[in-house]
N, C-alpha and C positions, 0 to 999 in steps of 0.2 A: 628199331632205329630210335634214338633218343629224340625227344620233342624239341623243336626250336625254342630258343629263349632270347631275351633281350639283354643288352649290356646297359648298365645304369651308370650315370655320371654322378658322383657324390661330392662334387665341389660345391661348397655353400655359395649362395647368391644372396642378394639383398632380401629376396623373398623366401630363402630356404636356409635358415640357420645363422643369420647374421644378427648379432645383438644390437640393441639400440645405440651402443657406444661405437658401432662400426667395427666390431671385432667378431670374427667367426667363432661360433661355439663348436665344441666337439660334436662330431656326427657319428652315429652308429652306421655300419655298413647297411646300405639300403637293401631291402628284401625284394628284388625284382628278378627272380629266377636265378639261374646259376651264374649269369654274367653280372657281377656287381662289384667293380673295383672301387675301393675306398681310398681316398687320399688322406694323409695324416691331417688332423685338424690343426689350424694355425691362425695367427692374426690375419685379418682379411684386408681392411682398409688402412694403409700405412703411408707415411710420407715417402719422398724419394729416397732410394737407398744411399747409405753412406759411401758404398763402393759400387758404382754403376758399371765397373769393368770386371766384376768378379768372374763371371762365366767365361767371357772371351779370353781373359788373361789365363785362366786355369787350363784352357785347352790350346793355347797358343794362337788364337785367332787374330790377335792384335797385329801380328806380323804377316798375316795372310793377305792375299789380294782382296781389295774391297770394291771391285767394280760390280756392275749389274750381272745378274744371273737369270736363268730361267725361273719362272714363278715357283714359289714354295706353296703347295696346297696344304692348308690346315683343315683337317676333317674334324670338326668340333661343333661348337655352339654358334659359330659365326664370328666375325671380327668387326669391331667398331672402326669405320674409316675416319672418324673424327679424332682419334687418338694422335696427338702431335708427333709421337716418336715414329709413327708409320705414315706420316702425311704424304699424300700423293702416290702411295705405293700399294694401297689396298684395292685390288681389282673387284669387279662385280662379283658378288657372292651368289651361291646357288644352293638350292635345297636338293639333297641327294635323291630323295624318294620321288619328288614331283618334277624335278628338273626346272622348277620355276626360279626366277631371280629373287634373291633375298638381300637384305641389308641390315647392318647393325648386329648387336650382340647383347641380348637381354640377360645373359648369365654372367659373362665376364671371363669364363674359362678360355674360350677361343682367342680372345684378345690378349690375355696373358701369354698364351702359347705363341701367338704371332710376334709379340714383343720380344720374347726370349730368342726367337729365331732371327728377327730382322730389325729391332729397334735401332734408330740412328741418333737417339738422344732428342731432347735433353734428358738428363737424369740417369740414363743407362744406355749401354750398347748391346746389341745382339751379336751373334756370330756372323751374320751376313747382313750388315747394315744398309746395303744397297739393293737388296732383293725385293721384288714384288711379292705380295701375298695374295693367294687365291683362296678365299674362304669357301668351304663346302660344309653346309650344315648337315650333320648326320644325327644329331640328338633332337628328339621331339621336345619342343619348348615346354609342353604341358607335363610330360611324364619324366623328362630328363633321362630318357633311355634311347638306345640306338639298337636296331635289329641288325642281324648279319646282312640282310638284304640292303639296308641303308649303307653299311660300310662298303659292301661290294659295289653298289651303284655309285657311291661317292668316289671310290678309286677310279672307276671307269669315267665318271664325269670330269674328274680332275685331269685325267689324261687327255680327254677330248678338248678341254679348255686350255691346253698347252702347258700344264705343269711339268717341271723337270724332276721334282721329287714330291712324294706324297707322305704326309705325316698323319698317321691315324692316332687320334687322341683317346687312349683307353685300351687296355687289355684285361682279360678276366679269365677265370678258369675254363678250360676246354671241356671238362667232364660232362656238362649238361647240354652241350650243343649237338644238334642233330648232324648226322653224317652228310646230308645234302647241304647243310649250311657250311660245313667245313669245306666241302668240295667247291661250293660257290665262291667262298672267300679266297681259296687257293687259286682258283681260275682267274679271279680278278687281279690278284697279285702278279700272276704269271703273264697275263695279257698286258699289264703295264710294263713289266720287265722287258718283253720283246719289243716294246716301242720306246725303250730307252729311259724308262721312268722307274726309279727305285721306290719301294715302300718302306717307310721307317715307322716303328712302333715302340712304345715303352714295354719293358718286360712285365709290368704289372706289379702291384703292391698287395700281396695276399698274405696277411699275417697268419692265416689258418694253415696253409700249406704252401710255403714259398718255393717249393721245388716242383709243384705240379705244372704241367704245360698250360699255357694261356693262349688265347686267341686275340688278335692275329699273330702274336709274337712267336708262337711255336711253328708257324707255317714255313715251308721252304721259301727261300729268296726274300725273306723279310729281314731288314737290318734292325737289330734290336738294341735299344738303349736301356741301361740300368741307371739308377740314380746314385750319384756320389755325394759326399759331404761337400760343403761350399768350397773348401780348398782343393777338393779333388783327391784327397789323400786316402780315402777309404770308401767302400760301398756303404750306402745307406741301409740300415737294418731291414726295412720292409721290402726291399727290392727282391723280386723273384729271381731265383738262380736256376741254372740248368744248362744243357748243351746248346740251347738257342741264344743265350746271352752273348752279345758281341763286344760291347764297349760300355764304359761308365762315363757319365757326363754329370757335372754338378747340377743337382735337381732338388736337393734338400735345403729348405729355407731360402728359396730364391725370391727376389722381388721383381715384378713385371708390371707393365702398364695395365690399367683398368679403364673402362669407359667412365667418363665424368659423371654420368647419370647414376652410376653405382657407387662411386667413391669420390668425394670432393678432393681428396688428396691425390687421386690419380694413380695409385699403385696398390697392388695386392701382394701379399706375402704368403707363399704356399710351398708345397713340396710333394715329391713323388715322381714316378717314372714318366708320367705324362708331361712333366715339366722338364725332363731330361731329353725326351724325344725331339722337341722342336729345335733344340740346339744341334743335335746330331743331324736332323734333316737340313738345317742351314749349312752345316759343314759339307754335306753331300753337294748342295747347290754350288758352293764355292769351288770345290774340287772339280765338279762337272764342268764348270765354266773355264777353270784354269787348265784342265787336261782333256781337251776335246778329243784327243786321239784314243782315249781308252774306250774299249767296248763296254757295254753295260755289265757283262760278267766281270770284266777286269775292274771296273769301278766298284762293284759290289765287294769283290775280294780285297781290293786295296783299302777300302773304307773300313771293313770289319776287322782288318788286321792293324789298323793305324792306332794302336794303343801302346802306352808305356805301362809296363808291368806294375801291378799292385800285389804285393804278397809273393806267392810262388812264381818262379820264372815260367814264361810261356803261357799259353791259353789255359784257363781253368774255368770250371762251371761257376765258381763263386764271383769272379770279376771279369769273365770273358778275356779279351786281349788286353784289358787294363783301361786306363784313363785315355780318352780321346786325345790324340796329338795331331794338330793340323799340319805340323811340320812333316810328320811321317806320311800323312794322307796326300800331301802335295809333292812328295819326293820319292816315295817307295816304288820300286819296280813291280809291275804286275806279275803274278804267277805265270810261268812259262806256258802252262797248260791252258790257261783261260784265254782262248783266242776267239771264241764264238760269242755272238751277242744273243744267241737263241736259248730258249728253254727246251729241254728234252726229257722231261719227266712223264710226258703224256704223248701217246701216238698222235694227238692232234697237231703237235708242233712239227712233226716230221712227215706228215702224210697229207692231209687235205686242206690245211690252213694256208693263208697267204705266205706264211713263213717257211713252208716246206721246201721251197727251192734252195734254201740254205743247207738242206740235208739230202744230198743226192743218194740214190741207191748205191750201196757199197759192194753188192754182188749183182752182176748184170749178165746179159747173154754172152758177153765177151770177157768180162772180168770174173774169174772163177774163185778168187781168194782175196782176202784183205786182212790187214793187221792194224789195230788202232790202240792208242794209249788214251786212257781216260782216268777220271777221278770222280768219286762220289763222296758225299759228306752226309753222314747219317742225319744231322739236324738241318743242314742248309741246302743240300742238293742231292737228295737220296737215291736218284735213279737216272740212268742214261738209256736212251732208246736209239737204235740204229736201224735204218731201212735197208732191206735186201730184196732183190727180185728173184723169184723162183718160178720155174716152169713146172708143170705137172710131172710128177714122178722124179724130180730132181732131189737128190739127197744133200743135206747141209749138215756139217759138223761144226759146232761152236765150242770154244774153250776159253776160259778166263783164268788168268793167274794174278793173284793179288801181290802187290809189292811187299807188304808186311805179312809175316807168318801168322800174325794174330788177327788179320782182317777176315771178316766173314761176308761173303757175297752170295746172292742168289741169281740164277740165270734162267731165262725162259724165252720161248719163241711164241709170238702172239699171232692169232688168226688175222688174215688180211681184211676180214669183214668186221673186225672189232670196232665198237664205237669209241668216242672220246672218253677217256677216264684216266685218273691218276694211277700210274703204275704202282705206286706205293700203297694204294688203297685196297684193291681187291683183284690183283693180277691173276690169281688162281682161277677166276671165273672166265678169263679170256685166253689163258695159256693153252696152246696145243701140246706143248711139252715143257717141263720145268724140272729143275733139280729137286723141288719139293722141300727145300731147306737151305741152310746157309753153309758154305764151306770156303776154304781158302783157294781152291782151284776147281770150280764147278765146270761141268761139261755136259752138253746135250747134243742130240742129233735128231733130225727131222726129215722125212721124205714127204714132199709136197703132194697133197691130194688134189690140188688145183693150182693153176697159174695165178700169180698175183704178187703184190708187195707185202711182204711179211715184216715183222718187227722183232728185233732181238732186244731184250730188256735186261739190264744189269742193275741190281738193286742192293743197296746197303741194308744192314740190319737196323732195327728200330733204334732211335737215339737213347731210349730209356728201356732198360731190361726190367720187365715187371717182377722178375724174381730177385733182382738186385738193383733197385732204383738208384742207389748211390754210386754205382759203378761208373767210372768215366769211360767215354767213348772217344775214339780218335776224331779229330776235326776233319781230316782228309784221308781217303783210302785210295791211293793210286793203284791202277791195274793195267794189264795188257790183255786185249781181246784178239783172238784169232778165229777166222772162219773160212771155210772153203766149201765148195759144192761140187758134186760130180754130175756130169751130163748124163741124161738118160740114154740108154742103149736103144737106138732107133733102127738097128739092123734087123731085118726080117729073119725069123728063125727058119732054119733049113729042116 
């Protein structure tokens, strides 16, 4: 197992890379383990922008509803409540690791992010100018790094404090992060999701390998923002690409409010995906308020598809679904399949958790067969789990047919005593029977050795093929699942 590492914030502050003239000097990427996202160096302390409507105009937010929303949690360095553009809407801040209340922002990065999300002027407008901001500090002020535990606890704390959407400021290469840390972060995202809270993150800005998976951006059920040029006409060059990228939002060369203690002019000029993510998070908050009838899964799918194409038609790994369009997010019909608000990538969600009641057993003492239609997404929703009840010596046959002849799926039956784990992680350790590989029409059968609630797991192939990392994968893979069981013969032998 790889060792845990920390994520480093490399935004310059007054004490970290700002020249005496109030301009940020170029910074090398900080050497703080494998997680060290670097933002492009730019001028730091600047006057009010010439065009304070740049971002909301580019994404169509000026015509969107402007009423109050649920709080937007900004997981960053804190937010200065004294910034005029956020006056009266900065809630009590909290430290992710200690749970203690905190106030202010000695770095400036969190305040800039909050301003891009919710500034109401003067000088500039954010995408959600009436939204409250919930500051959650995940970065250690001394080291300017955040551990996976801080991010996971920050997400949970944001949900507990009433956030409607969580914006995680910072993504970095996944390669050096331990498996336990990945599982912890994924569980935090999923736990927020089932409570109606979406997690938004930037794709990351890794000039060394912009196609490598980043955390938390590459996790399932995370809405991922890439940075676009100010006009929104193209992707910014440093933005990471890949199957997890959903939308582009202007984040290159943006101006946002700064605490007065850090900049007498009151504004900072920066760029990168961590300055695109707050605007996408704000868009989620607006749509969440305007379309309360959407389930969490529907909201997630509507948002990630609410883009106008840039370059090739349809979704692509270079620009996702394109530039965020508030008009599409507010009007697009949800996918017909997405009717559940639950997560089902882990037996936890269908078995022993408070959410299991939404997943009744599909085979019972009286129901001997069922058929279901499902959809998996290699990058966004890679597995489905179904509960079935089997008595000792009952035989069950399960088959899956993918809608596309090119789709590859794996099928398995899990032990009823299995612990909580991500099906996509190490299903082979818990499978009683499995196809042992991917095919277009997998089938398995199992005769129960004891009575209990078993789980059927359908899993998509990995979003990135290690033998062909540049190969594209489908965004969605629809399938039909059929299962039946045969009663045991209880007649006495003659």
